[in-house]
C-alpha positions, 0 to 999 in steps of 0.5 A, a space after each residue: 393377283 397382286 398388281 404391284 408385283 405382276 404389272 408395271 410401267 415399262 417407262 419406269 425401267 427406261 428412266 432407271 436405265 437413263 439415270 444409271 447410264 448418266 450416273 445420276 446417283 453420283 450427281 444428285 441426292 436421293 430426294 432430288 432423284 425421287 422428285 425428278 423421277 416423278 416429274 419425268 414419269 408424269 410427262 411420259 405415257 404409260 406402257 404397262 407390261 407384265 413380262 420384260 421378255 414381252 417388250 424385248 421380243 415384240 417391241 420394234 426397234 423404231 418404237 424402242 428408239 422413240 421411247 428412249 428419245 421420249 425419256 431423254 427429252 422428259 429428263 432434260 425438261 424435268 432437270 431444267 424445271 428442278 434446277 430452276 426451283 428455289 431450294 427448300 430449307 427444312 
């Protein structure tokens, strides 16, 4: 079994969906997005799944809404933090 291919954190998908809907790739560069993603995911609980269909079929709508709300709050908090940091020059 290869864990990296078989098991993943469902919140990763929700964060990517949020970034896509908000067109973050048009607003921020790759390095900023990578750092932002780490900060966002570190604020969220883990929800490991093996198959996407499991979450789609078994996740109650109320729990899905709560997870999406958690992502929105974590993204807002992470953006505030990232924007408050001084730019690092190489």
